[in-house]
C-alpha positions as CSV (number, residue, x, y, z in Angstrom):
1,X,16.4,43.3,49.6
2,X,18.1,40.6,47.7
3,X,21.5,40.6,46.5
4,X,22.3,39.9,42.9
5,X,23.7,36.9,43.8
6,X,20.7,35.5,45.2
7,X,18.9,36.7,41.8
8,X,21.6,35.1,39.9
9,X,21.3,31.7,42.0
10,X,17.4,32.0,41.7
11,X,17.7,32.4,38.2
12,X,20.1,29.6,37.7
13,X,17.8,27.4,39.6
14,X,15.1,28.3,37.7
15,X,16.6,27.3,34.3
16,X,18.0,24.0,35.9
17,X,14.6,23.4,36.9
18,X,12.6,24.3,33.6
19,X,15.5,22.2,31.8
20,X,14.8,19.0,33.9
21,X,10.9,19.3,33.2
22,X,11.8,19.7,29.4
23,X,14.1,16.6,29.6
24,X,11.5,14.9,31.4
25,X,8.7,15.7,28.9
26,X,11.0,14.8,26.1
27,X,11.7,11.3,27.6
28,X,7.7,10.6,27.9
29,X,7.3,11.8,24.4
30,X,10.0,9.5,23.3
31,X,8.5,6.5,25.1
32,X,4.9,7.6,23.9
33,X,6.2,7.6,20.5
34,X,8.0,4.5,20.7
35,X,5.0,2.6,22.0
36,X,2.8,4.1,19.1
37,X,5.2,2.9,16.6
38,X,5.1,-0.7,18.2
39,X,1.2,-0.2,18.0
40,X,1.5,0.4,14.1
41,X,3.5,-2.3,13.5
42,X,1.2,-4.7,15.4
43,X,-1.6,-3.6,13.3
44,X,0.0,-3.6,9.9
45,X,0.7,-6.9,10.4
46,X,-2.7,-7.6,11.3
47,X,-4.1,-5.6,7.9
48,X,-1.3,-7.6,5.9
49,X,-3.6,-10.4,5.1
50,X,-6.5,-8.4,4.2
51,X,-4.7,-6.0,2.2
52,X,-3.0,-9.0,0.3
53,X,-6.6,-10.5,-0.7
54,X,-7.6,-10.0,-4.3
55,X,-10.2,-7.9,-4.9
56,X,-10.7,-8.6,-8.5
57,X,-14.0,-10.6,-8.3
58,X,-15.8,-7.2,-8.6
59,X,-15.2,-3.5,-9.0
60,X,-18.2,-2.9,-6.9
61,X,-17.1,-1.9,-3.1
62,X,-20.7,-3.7,-1.8
63,X,-19.7,-6.9,-3.4
64,X,-20.1,-9.4,-0.6
65,X,-17.4,-12.1,0.2
66,X,-18.8,-14.5,3.0
67,X,-16.2,-16.8,5.0
68,X,-16.6,-19.3,7.7
69,X,-15.1,-18.3,11.3
70,X,-15.1,-21.6,12.7
71,X,-14.2,-24.7,11.1
72,X,-17.9,-26.4,12.2
73,X,-19.5,-23.6,9.8
74,X,-21.4,-22.3,12.2
75,X,-20.2,-18.6,12.4
76,X,-19.8,-16.6,9.0
77,X,-18.2,-13.2,8.5
78,X,-19.6,-11.1,5.7
79,X,-16.9,-8.9,4.4
80,X,-17.1,-6.5,1.5
81,X,-14.5,-5.5,-1.3
82,X,-14.4,-2.3,0.2
83,X,-13.3,-3.8,3.5
84,X,-10.0,-5.2,1.9
85,X,-9.5,-1.7,-0.1
86,X,-9.6,0.2,3.1
87,X,-6.9,-2.1,4.7
88,X,-4.7,-2.0,1.6
89,X,-5.1,1.9,1.6
90,X,-4.4,1.9,5.3
91,X,-1.3,0.2,4.8
92,X,-0.2,2.5,2.0
93,X,-0.9,5.8,3.8
94,X,1.2,4.2,7.0
95,X,4.3,3.2,4.9
96,X,4.0,6.8,3.2
97,X,2.7,5.6,-0.1
98,X,-0.3,6.8,-1.9
99,X,-3.8,5.2,-1.5
100,X,-4.9,2.5,-3.8
């Protein structure tokens, strides 16, 4: 038969173990959150040039904008006004703003 002291010791060890587990989980969550915040910063920075691109040539989201990707002109990118608007909208949402 176990004594009350043994039960108290076991309970204390269990609580300490649970607390240590919670601390480890909190530290891991904080590290993950920090990594995600850094990723959001990098992605925002990558989207900014697209979000700043004027979309006034057309109200039509399918309006196509073609651009040269390499200096010799051998590769072109076909982007649509909607692509730029989506970039602007994504930046607004991650900044806590409303969609444009």
